[in-house]
C-alpha positions in Angstrom: 33.1 21.8 -6.0 29.7 23.2 -7.2 28.5 22.7 -10.8 26.6 25.4 -12.8 23.9 24.5 -15.3 21.7 26.7 -17.4 18.0 27.2 -16.5 16.7 24.5 -18.8 19.0 21.6 -18.0 17.7 18.5 -16.3 20.6 16.2 -16.7 23.4 16.9 -14.2 25.8 14.1 -14.8 28.3 16.3 -16.7 30.2 19.3 -15.3 27.7 21.7 -16.8 28.6 25.2 -17.8 31.2 25.7 -15.2 32.7 24.4 -12.0 32.8 26.7 -9.0 35.2 26.5 -6.1 33.1 28.4 -3.5 34.4 30.1 -0.4 31.4 28.7 1.5 28.5 26.4 0.5 26.0 25.0 3.0 22.7 23.1 2.4 19.8 23.2 4.9 17.1 20.5 4.8 14.1 20.0 7.1 11.7 17.1 7.2 8.6 18.4 5.3 10.2 21.9 5.4 12.7 24.1 3.6 15.4 22.8 1.4 17.9 25.3 0.1 21.6 26.2 -0.4 23.5 29.3 0.6 26.8 29.9 -1.3 29.5 32.5 -1.3 32.1 32.6 -4.2 34.4 35.1 -5.9 33.3 37.6 -8.4 35.1 35.7 -11.2 32.0 33.5 -11.3 29.7 36.5 -11.9 28.7 35.4 -15.4 27.4 32.1 -14.1 25.7 33.3 -10.9 22.5 34.6 -12.6 18.8 34.2 -11.6 17.3 30.9 -12.7 20.5 29.3 -13.3 21.0 25.8 -11.5 23.6 25.0 -9.0 24.3 21.3 -8.4 26.0 20.5 -5.0 26.9 17.5 -3.0 24.4 16.6 -0.2 24.0 13.6 2.2 21.5 12.4 -0.4 23.8 12.8 -3.4 24.1 15.6 -5.8 21.0 17.8 -5.7 20.0 20.7 -8.0 19.2 24.2 -6.5 17.8 27.1 -8.7 19.2 30.4 -8.1 16.7 32.9 -6.9 16.8 36.7 -7.3 18.3 37.0 -3.9 21.9 37.7 -5.0 24.3 39.9 -3.1 27.4 41.3 -4.7 30.4 43.2 -3.3 33.7 44.0 -4.9 35.2 40.6 -4.2 32.3 38.3 -3.2 29.0 37.0 -4.5 26.5 35.5 -2.0 23.5 33.7 -3.4 20.5 31.7 -2.0 19.4 28.8 -4.2 16.2 26.8 -3.6 15.9 23.1 -4.4 14.5 22.3 -7.8 11.5 21.0 -6.1 10.2 24.6 -5.7 9.8 24.9 -9.4 6.5 23.3 -8.6 5.4 26.7 -7.7 5.3 27.6 -11.3 2.8 25.0 -12.5 -0.9 25.7 -11.9 -3.9 23.3 -11.4 -7.2 25.0 -12.4 -9.6 22.4 -11.0 -8.8 18.7 -10.3 -10.5 16.2 -8.1 -8.9 13.1 -6.5 -11.6 11.0 -5.1 -10.9 8.0 -2.7 -7.4 7.6 -4.1 -4.0 6.3 -2.6 -1.5 9.0 -2.0 0.5 7.7 -5.1 -2.5 7.9 -7.3 -3.4 11.3 -6.1 0.1 12.7 -6.7 0.2 11.4 -10.2 -3.4 12.6 -10.9 -2.6 16.1 -9.9 0.8 16.0 -11.5 -0.9 15.3 -14.9 -3.4 18.2 -14.3 -1.1 21.1 -14.4 -1.4 24.0 -17.1 1.9 23.2 -18.6 3.3 19.7 -18.6 5.0 19.0 -15.2 8.7 18.0 -15.3 8.4 16.0 -12.1 7.9 12.4 -11.4 5.8 11.3 -8.4 5.7 8.4 -6.1 4.2 7.4 -2.6 4.2 4.2 -0.7 1.2 5.3 1.4 -1.7 3.1 0.6 -4.5 4.7 2.6 -7.1 6.6 0.5 -8.5 10.1 0.7 -10.2 12.7 -1.2 -9.1 16.3 -2.2 -10.2 18.8 -4.7 -7.5 21.1 -5.8 -8.8 24.4 -7.2 -6.6 27.1 -8.6 -3.6 26.2 -6.6 0.0 25.7 -7.7 1.4 22.1 -7.7 3.6 23.0 -4.7 0.5 24.0 -2.7 -1.3 20.9 -3.9 1.6 18.7 -2.7 1.4 20.6 0.6 -2.2 19.7 1.1 -1.7 16.1 0.0 0.9 15.9 2.8 -1.6 17.2 5.3 -4.4 14.8 4.1 -2.5 11.5 3.5 0.4 12.1 5.9 4.0 11.0 5.5 7.4 12.6 4.8 8.3 14.6 1.7 11.4 13.4 -0.1 12.9 15.6 -2.7 15.5 14.1 -5.1 16.0 16.4 -7.9 13.0 16.1 -10.3 11.6 13.2 -8.3 9.1 13.9 -5.6 8.1 11.2 -3.2 5.8 11.1 -0.1 6.8 8.2 2.1 5.3 6.7 5.1 8.7 6.6 6.9 12.3 7.6 6.1 15.7 7.0 7.6 17.2 4.0 9.3 17.9 2.8 12.9 21.7 2.4 13.3 21.5 2.1 17.2 22.5 5.7 18.0 22.0 6.8 21.7 22.8 10.3 22.8 23.0 11.2 26.6 22.6 14.9 27.4 25.8 16.3 29.1 27.5 13.0 29.1 28.9 11.9 25.8 28.1 15.1 23.9 28.7 18.7 25.2 27.7 20.6 22.1 24.1 19.8 22.5 21.4 22.5 22.7 18.0 21.5 24.1 14.7 23.3 23.4 11.6 22.3 25.5 7.9 23.0 24.7 5.4 22.4 27.5 2.5 23.7 25.7 1.2 20.2 24.8 1.8 18.5 28.1 -1.0 16.6 29.6 -1.0 14.5 32.8 -4.8 14.5 33.4 -7.3 14.0 30.6 -11.0 14.3 30.4 -11.7 12.0 27.4 -14.9 12.5 25.3 -15.9 9.6 23.1 -18.5 8.8 20.4 -21.8 10.6 20.9 -20.3 12.6 23.8 -20.0 9.5 26.0 -17.8 10.2 29.1 -16.1 7.8 31.5 -17.7 6.9 34.9 -14.5 8.0 36.6 -14.5 11.0 34.3 -10.5 11.5 34.3 -7.5 9.5 33.3 -4.1 10.1 34.9 -0.6 9.6 33.5 2.1 7.7 35.3 4.0 10.9 35.8 2.7 13.9 37.6 4.5 17.4 38.1 4.0 20.0 40.8 1.4 21.7 38.9 -1.6 20.0 36.9 -1.8 19.8 33.2 -5.5 18.9 32.4 -7.1 18.8 29.1 -10.4 17.7 27.5 -9.7 15.6 24.4 -12.2 14.1 22.0 -11.5 10.7 20.6 -12.8 9.0 17.5 -14.4 5.5 18.1 -15.2 3.0 15.3 -17.6 1.0 17.3 -20.9 0.0 15.6 -23.9 -0.2 17.8 -25.3 -2.9 15.5 -22.6 -5.4 16.8 -24.3 -5.3 20.2 -27.8 -6.4 19.4 -29.8 -8.9 21.5 -31.7 -12.1 20.3 -34.6 -9.9 19.4 -32.6 -7.6 17.2 -32.6 -4.7 19.7 -29.5 -2.8 20.6 -28.2 -3.8 24.0 -27.5 -0.2 25.2 -25.6 -1.3 28.3 -23.2 -3.6 26.3 -22.7 -0.9 23.6 -21.9 1.8 26.2 -19.5 -0.6 28.0 -17.6 -1.2 24.8 -17.4 2.5 24.0 -16.1 3.3 27.6 -13.6 0.5 27.5 -12.2 1.7 24.2 -12.3 5.3 25.3 -10.3 4.4 28.5 -7.7 2.7 26.5 -7.3 5.5 24.0 -7.1 8.1 26.8 -4.4 6.1 28.7 -2.2 5.7 25.6 -2.7 9.5 24.8 -1.9 10.8 28.3 1.2 8.4 28.8 2.6 10.0 25.7 1.5 13.6 26.3 2.8 13.7 29.8 6.3 14.5 28.5 7.3 17.9 27.1 8.3 18.1 23.5 12.1 18.3 23.3 14.2 19.3 20.3 18.0 19.0 20.3 20.5 20.7 18.0 23.9 19.0 17.8 27.0 20.7 16.7 29.0 18.1 14.9 28.1 14.7 13.5 27.6 11.6 15.6 28.7 8.3 13.9 26.3 6.6 11.7 23.9 9.4 10.9 23.2 9.5 7.2 19.9 11.0 6.5 16.8 12.9 7.6 14.5 10.4 9.5 17.5 8.4 11.0 16.5 7.1 14.4 18.3 8.4 17.5 17.6 7.5 21.1 17.8 10.5 23.5 18.3 10.3 27.3 18.0 13.3 29.4 17.9 12.4 33.0 17.3 15.9 34.3 13.6 15.8 33.1 13.2 12.0 33.0 13.2 12.0 29.2 14.0 8.8 27.5 12.6 8.9 23.9 13.2 7.5 20.6 13.2 10.2 18.0 14.5 11.0 14.5 16.6 13.5 12.6 14.3 16.3 11.5 16.7 18.7 9.9 20.4 19.3 9.1 22.9 21.8 7.9 25.5 20.3 5.6 28.9 21.8 4.6 29.2 21.0 0.8 33.0 21.7 0.8 34.0 19.6 3.9 31.1 17.1 3.1 30.0 16.9 6.7 27.3 18.0 9.0 27.5 21.4 10.6 24.6 20.6 12.8 21.7 18.1 13.3 18.3 18.7 14.8 16.4 15.8 16.3 13.4 15.5 18.7 9.8 14.8 19.2 8.3 18.3 18.1 5.4 17.6 15.7 6.4 17.6 12.0 5.3 20.7 10.3 5.1 22.1 6.8 6.7 25.2 7.9 7.7 27.5 4.9 7.2 24.7 2.4 5.7 27.1 -0.1 5.7 30.6 1.5 9.3 31.2 1.8 10.0 30.9 -2.0 9.0 33.6 -4.3 6.6 31.8 -6.8 6.3 33.1 -10.4 2.9 31.7 -10.5 0.5 34.6 -11.3 -3.3 33.7 -10.7 -6.2 35.7 -9.3 -7.6 33.6 -6.5 -11.2 34.0 -5.5 -10.8 33.7 -1.8 -14.5 32.9 -1.3 -14.3 29.9 -3.6 -11.0 28.8 -2.2 -12.5 28.8 1.3 -15.4 26.7 0.2 -13.3 24.2 -1.7 -10.4 23.9 0.7 -9.6 20.9 2.8 -12.5 20.4 5.2 -10.3 18.4 7.6 -7.6 21.1 7.8 -10.4 23.6 9.0 -11.8 21.4 11.7 -9.6 22.7 14.6 -10.6 26.3 13.8 -14.3 25.4 13.3 -14.3 23.8 16.8 -12.8 26.9 18.3 -15.2 29.3 16.5 -18.3 27.2 17.3 -17.4 26.8 20.9 -16.9 30.5 21.4 -20.4 31.2 20.0 -22.4 28.7 22.0 -22.9 28.4 25.8 -24.4 25.4 27.6 -23.7 23.2 24.5 -21.2 20.5 23.7 -19.0 20.1 20.7 -18.4 16.4 19.5 -15.8 15.6 16.7 -16.6 12.2 15.2 -13.9 12.3 12.4 -16.3 12.6 9.5 -18.5 15.2 11.1 -18.9 17.7 14.0 -21.9 17.6 16.2 -23.0 20.5 18.5 -25.6 19.2 21.0 -27.6 20.9 23.7 -27.0 18.0 26.3 -24.9 14.8 26.8 -24.9 12.0 26.1 -25.7 13.1 22.5 -28.4 10.4 22.0 -30.5 12.4 24.7 -30.0 15.7 22.8 -32.9 17.5 21.3 -31.3 20.3 19.3 -28.3 19.4 17.1 -26.1 21.3 14.6 -24.3 18.9 12.3 -21.3 20.0 10.1 -20.0 17.6 7.5 -19.0 17.4 3.8 -22.5 18.2 2.8 -22.6 21.4 4.7 -24.4 22.7 7.8 -27.6 21.0 8.9 -30.0 21.5 11.8 -32.2 19.1 13.7 -34.8 19.7 16.5 -35.4 15.9 16.9 -32.0 14.7 18.1 -29.0 13.2 16.3 -31.2 10.5 14.7 -33.9 12.8 13.8 -34.6 14.9 10.6 -31.9 17.2 9.6 -32.5 20.3 7.4 -29.5 21.5 5.4 -29.2 25.2 5.8 -25.9 25.7 4.1 -24.6 23.5 1.3 -20.9 23.0 0.9 -21.1 24.9 -2.4 -22.2 28.0 -0.4 -26.0 28.0 -1.3 -28.2 29.0 1.6 -31.6 27.5 2.2 -33.4 30.8 3.3 -36.5 29.2 4.7 -34.6 26.7 6.9 -32.3 29.5 8.1 -35.5 31.7 8.7 -33.9 34.5 6.6 -37.3 34.4 4.9 -40.2 34.1 7.2 -43.4 33.1 5.5 -45.2 35.2 7.9 -43.7 38.4 6.3 -46.0 38.0 3.3 -47.7 41.4 3.5 -49.3 42.3 0.1 -51.3 40.7 -2.7 -51.8 42.3 -6.2 -54.0 41.2 -9.0 -53.4 42.4 -12.6 -54.7 45.9 -12.4 -52.6 46.8 -9.4 -55.2 47.0 -6.7 -53.7 46.0 -3.3 -55.1 43.9 -0.5 -53.8 43.2 3.0 -52.4 39.9 4.0 -52.5 37.9 7.2 -49.7 35.5 8.1 -49.1 33.0 5.3 -52.6 33.4 3.7 -53.1 36.3 1.2 -56.8 37.3 0.7 -58.2 39.5 -2.2 -60.2 39.5 -5.4 -59.5 38.6 -8.8 -61.1 39.5 -12.2 -62.1 37.1 -15.0 -59.3 38.4 -17.3 -56.5 38.0 -14.6 -53.4 36.1 -15.5 -51.0 37.3 -12.7 -50.6 37.0 -8.9 -48.1 39.1 -7.1 -46.9 38.8 -3.5 -44.0 40.4 -1.6 -41.7 39.0 1.1 -39.6 41.2 3.4 -35.9 40.6 3.7 -33.4 41.3 6.5 -31.2 44.3 5.6 -28.2 41.9 5.7 -29.4 40.2 2.6 -29.1 43.4 0.5 -27.1 43.2 -2.7 -27.6 39.4 -3.2 -29.4 37.7 -6.0 -32.4 35.6 -4.8 -33.4 32.5 -6.7 -36.8 30.8 -6.1 -36.1 27.0 -5.9 -39.4 25.7 -4.5 -42.9 27.1 -4.3 -46.1 25.3 -3.4 -49.2 27.2 -2.9 -53.0 26.7 -2.6 -55.1 29.2 -4.7 -58.9 29.0 -4.1 -61.9 31.3 -4.7 -64.8 31.8 -2.4 -66.9 29.1 -4.0 -64.3 26.4 -2.9 -62.9 25.8 -6.4 -59.2 26.1 -7.3 -58.2 28.9 -9.5 -55.3 27.0 -11.1 -56.1 25.2 -14.4 -54.1 21.9 -13.6 -54.9 19.2 -11.0 -54.5 20.2 -7.4 -51.7 18.6 -5.5 -52.7 17.6 -1.9 -49.5 18.9 -0.3 -49.7 22.2 -2.1 -49.8 23.3 -5.8 -46.3 22.9 -7.2 -46.1 26.1 -9.1 -42.5 25.6 -10.3 -43.3 22.3 -12.0 -46.3 23.4 -13.9 -45.7 24.4 -17.6 -49.0 26.4 -17.5 -47.6 28.7 -14.8 -44.4 30.8 -14.9 -42.8 32.1 -11.8 -40.3 34.9 -11.5 -38.7 36.6 -8.5 -37.2 40.1 -8.4 -35.5 42.1 -5.6 -37.2 45.4 -5.6 -35.3 47.0 -2.8 -32.7 46.0 -0.2 -35.4 44.7 2.1 -38.2 43.0 0.1 -38.6 40.8 -3.0 -41.5 40.4 -5.3 -42.8 36.9 -6.5 -44.8 36.9 -9.7 -47.0 33.9 -10.7 -48.3 34.2 -14.4 -50.7 31.9 -16.2 -50.6 31.2 -19.9 -54.3 31.8 -19.9 -56.7 33.8 -17.9 -58.3 32.1 -14.9 -62.1 31.3 -15.4 -63.7 33.3 -12.6 -66.2 36.0 -12.4 -65.2 39.6 -11.8 -64.1 40.5 -8.3 -64.2 36.9 -7.1 -62.8 36.7 -3.6 -59.7 34.5 -3.5 -57.3 33.2 -1.0 -53.6 32.2 -1.7 -52.0 30.0 1.1 -48.3 29.4 0.7 -47.5 25.7 1.6 -43.7 25.7 1.1 -41.1 28.3 -0.1 -37.4 28.0 -0.5 -35.1 30.8 -1.7 -31.3 30.6 -2.3 -29.0 33.5 -2.5 -25.9 34.0 -4.5 
């Protein structure tokens, strides 16, 4: 039987508002995926089968609550409805901006659960003790949980209003299934896209093995070869000699040994195709998603230990209609997208892109970067991506580094000086990117508006004794049109022909820091789509004679664009 409760009920121990004897009722549940019920009943229950009402049905995990969606089909004699697990109410709770820094999964879940716009009705728990960081900006609680799953890993367990992310689920009851032997109603699906029998491993700093390739114990008629980057937590400081210098040979030997071991473990697992099995009927002792099953398929030499990843359950007969188990990667398919959310929020896609999970974008970043660079090498080190112009990376000269600080460039190798050109908040350093070339300074103005030509980064001209202002302009690429420039750094030298400095304060040897001088005000304005004007104005006139020749040399300039 199926019990019906009103939209606001949270206690399902009674019979609710009505008890339905359905014509058909089945629950479908997938590991980290969809969880819903489809039911068909007679039209005599029309008053109770209304959007947002709650259906409570028996499942392998006990009675579970499912909220009726707007997807209701009615005929003269039947009503068919689809109801999503009450977990999906989490779509209706919004998190404006909340940051979980170096938290365990349990702490992160509870942190975000307390940050919703309306008080969340859910209870959260996780037994995953590893720490991670995630900033949730303008996302629903359901989307937030989705990202936590991706960051921290684990399995999503939904038990009415209780949400858990567990390191492992299910039990091992010693079940073994042999294809075409003890079970005929078994459908197998094979995926060869991830098969690898020969790997070219790449380790820390782009190090390679002397033998270059590692082979699996199984080989097929055709080769399956891939290049795979591996993270290596080996510190070169552990390989110093008596004089405190790094023993490069010992360090490299340790890296190669670890790389060889990781590659061998990888290729011996990847040499098999991914296989999923759908079983009609219920084998003995299967009780829950995650239950361990050993599968033997002699046709392709598969002998794997896997787990139940989804089921379809008949609520009337209280038995499984089908089980799916295999070694396909667990995905979060349709966890959020297949349910119509009532959350209404205007999402600024640019901000979302900049604040989204950096780790979840790594794969796409690698693909995009590699497609734009030739004769270069991409190295993934876990906390950062390096693009270098040669291997090994410690011999590289030109390096692009991408990490949680943004995008940085170095022309002095991976241990050299990096200049950040794009901060993670989206701010561009125009000088580092060469969007603003100091050589594009082309005009100098004094107060009365007379114009003088400029050469390179030095602006020459004349100044009168009543002058308080200096102008100069910089050209911009057309692509920078319709942006707002902000001057963040400006150091210049201002001298007249006699050798003295025209600025009233003490001269700074590395350039006069105009922005930090209270006696000088600096403003910047975009005059057209291809040049901007910088104005330096003194609170008092400079003490020079009329028409004194002056020279303005720009020492450093940084402009950010928003």
